[in-house]
C-alpha positions as CSV (number, residue, x, y, z in Angstrom):
1,X,-92.4,-93.0,-21.4
2,X,-90.3,-90.2,-19.8
3,X,-91.3,-88.9,-16.4
4,X,-90.7,-85.4,-15.1
5,X,-88.3,-85.6,-12.2
6,X,-89.8,-84.8,-8.8
7,X,-88.5,-81.7,-7.1
8,X,-86.2,-82.3,-4.1
9,X,-88.0,-82.7,-0.8
10,X,-86.7,-79.3,0.5
11,X,-87.9,-77.5,-2.6
12,X,-91.3,-79.2,-2.3
13,X,-91.6,-78.2,1.3
14,X,-90.8,-74.6,0.4
15,X,-93.4,-74.6,-2.4
16,X,-96.0,-76.0,0.0
17,X,-95.1,-73.5,2.7
18,X,-95.4,-70.6,0.2
19,X,-98.8,-71.9,-1.0
20,X,-100.0,-72.2,2.6
21,X,-98.9,-68.7,3.4
22,X,-100.8,-67.4,0.3
23,X,-103.9,-69.2,1.5
24,X,-103.6,-67.8,5.0
25,X,-103.3,-64.3,3.6
26,X,-106.6,-64.9,1.7
27,X,-108.3,-66.0,4.9
28,X,-107.0,-63.0,6.7
29,X,-108.5,-60.5,4.2
30,X,-110.8,-58.0,5.7
31,X,-114.3,-58.2,4.2
32,X,-114.4,-54.4,3.6
33,X,-111.1,-54.5,1.8
34,X,-112.2,-57.4,-0.3
35,X,-115.4,-55.5,-1.2
36,X,-113.4,-52.4,-2.1
37,X,-111.0,-54.4,-4.3
38,X,-114.0,-56.1,-6.1
39,X,-115.6,-52.7,-6.6
40,X,-112.4,-51.2,-8.1
41,X,-112.1,-54.2,-10.5
42,X,-115.8,-53.8,-11.5
43,X,-115.2,-50.2,-12.3
44,X,-112.3,-51.0,-14.5
45,X,-114.3,-53.7,-16.4
46,X,-117.3,-51.3,-16.8
47,X,-114.9,-48.7,-18.2
48,X,-114.0,-51.1,-21.0
49,X,-117.8,-51.4,-21.9
50,X,-118.2,-47.8,-22.9
51,X,-119.8,-47.5,-26.3
52,X,-120.8,-51.2,-26.3
53,X,-124.4,-52.5,-26.1
54,X,-125.7,-54.6,-23.2
55,X,-128.1,-57.3,-24.4
56,X,-128.8,-59.0,-21.1
57,X,-128.3,-58.5,-17.4
58,X,-129.0,-61.3,-14.9
59,X,-128.9,-61.1,-11.1
60,X,-128.1,-64.5,-9.5
61,X,-127.7,-65.3,-5.8
62,X,-124.0,-64.9,-5.9
63,X,-123.2,-62.8,-9.0
64,X,-124.4,-60.4,-11.6
65,X,-123.9,-61.5,-15.3
66,X,-123.8,-58.9,-18.0
67,X,-124.0,-60.1,-21.7
68,X,-122.8,-57.8,-24.4
69,X,-123.9,-57.6,-28.1
70,X,-120.6,-59.2,-29.1
71,X,-121.5,-62.3,-27.0
72,X,-118.9,-61.6,-24.2
73,X,-120.2,-62.2,-20.7
74,X,-118.9,-60.3,-17.7
75,X,-119.4,-61.7,-14.1
76,X,-119.4,-59.5,-11.1
77,X,-119.2,-60.8,-7.6
78,X,-119.2,-59.3,-4.1
79,X,-122.0,-56.8,-4.4
80,X,-124.9,-58.9,-3.3
81,X,-126.1,-59.3,0.3
82,X,-125.1,-55.8,1.3
83,X,-127.3,-53.3,3.0
C-alpha cells in the first residue's frame, strides 16, 4: 500500500501556526460583530427564499430551522438569547 509522504517538519509547523492564528482570530471576534455578520448572512439566505413556500418553522434553544416546500432546510444561529 502506498503512503502519502509526510510534509517536512518546517512546513508542518507553519501549517499548525497558521491554523492556530486562525483559531485565535475566531476567539478574538467581538460578539456584536459576530451577530452583525450572522444577521447579514441570514438576510442573504432569506432573499433566496422569495417566491417559495415555508412548510415549517421550528425554534430550538440554539437555532431556528425553516423547512421549505421543496424539502430544503435552512438553519439560522445567533439570534436567540438577545434582548
